[in-house]
C-alpha positions in Angstrom: -7.0 0.8 7.1 -9.7 0.4 4.4 -10.1 3.1 1.8 -13.7 3.6 3.1 -12.7 3.3 6.8 -14.7 0.1 7.3 -11.8 -1.9 8.8 -8.4 -1.3 10.5 -5.7 -3.7 11.6 -2.5 -3.1 13.6 0.7 -4.2 11.8 4.4 -4.4 12.0 6.4 -2.7 9.2 9.2 -5.2 8.3 10.7 -3.3 5.4 9.9 -0.2 3.4 11.2 1.6 0.3 10.0 4.4 -1.9 7.7 2.1 -3.9 6.9 -0.9 -1.6 6.8 -2.4 1.8 6.4 -5.7 3.7 4.1 -5.9 6.7 3.1 -8.5 9.3 -0.6 -8.0 10.1 -2.0 -8.6 13.6 -5.4 -10.3 13.7 -7.4 -12.0 10.9 -7.4 -10.5 7.4 -9.8 -13.0 6.1 -12.8 -11.4 4.3 -11.2 -7.9 4.1 -11.0 -6.1 0.8 -7.2 -5.7 0.5 -7.0 -4.7 -3.1 -6.5 -1.1 -2.1 -6.1 0.4 1.4 -4.2 3.0 3.4 -1.1 2.3 5.4 -1.2 4.8 8.3 2.3 5.7 9.4 1.3 7.7 12.5 -1.1 7.2 15.4 -3.0 10.3 14.4 -3.4 9.3 10.8 -1.6 12.3 9.5 1.0 10.3 7.6 -0.4 7.7 5.2 0.3 6.0 1.9 -2.3 4.5 -0.5 -1.4 0.9 -1.2 -2.3 -2.0 -3.3 -1.8 -5.6 -2.3 0.9 -7.6 -4.1 1.1 -10.8 -2.2 -0.2 -12.4 1.1 1.6 -15.3 2.8 -0.2 -16.0 6.1 0.0 -12.8 8.1 2.8 -11.3 5.9 1.8 -8.9 3.1 3.8 -7.4 0.3 2.4 -4.1 -0.8 3.0 -1.5 -3.5 2.5 2.2 -3.0 0.2 4.0 -5.4 1.0 7.5 -6.7 -1.4 10.2 -7.7 -5.1 9.7 -8.3 -5.6 6.1 -9.3 -2.2 6.0 -10.9 -0.2 2.8 -10.6 3.3 3.9 -11.5 5.7 1.1 -11.1 9.5 1.2 -11.0 10.9 1.5 -14.6 7.6 2.6 -16.1 7.8 5.7 -18.2 5.3 8.4 -17.7 3.6 10.3 -20.6 5.8 13.3 -19.9 8.9 11.1 -20.0 7.8 9.7 -23.4 7.1 13.2 -24.8 10.6 14.4 -23.9 12.3 11.5 -25.7 
């Protein structure tokens, strides 16, 4: 689902971890803004993750989950609090 709610596509969740997932999207994704979007994990929309697109291959997508407000913490990246404690 788009961040602003302008589009929504059904998809199959192929794999998932704490930081990323692989999806197969149903329907066309051409022309959609896929830089950031929500992955809704329930039919009521109560469980969701904010995502960024990593790669598209046909209908398959690799995505990375975003943490916090506009934060893009990737695996192995030290946070400011981690650096201060070192």
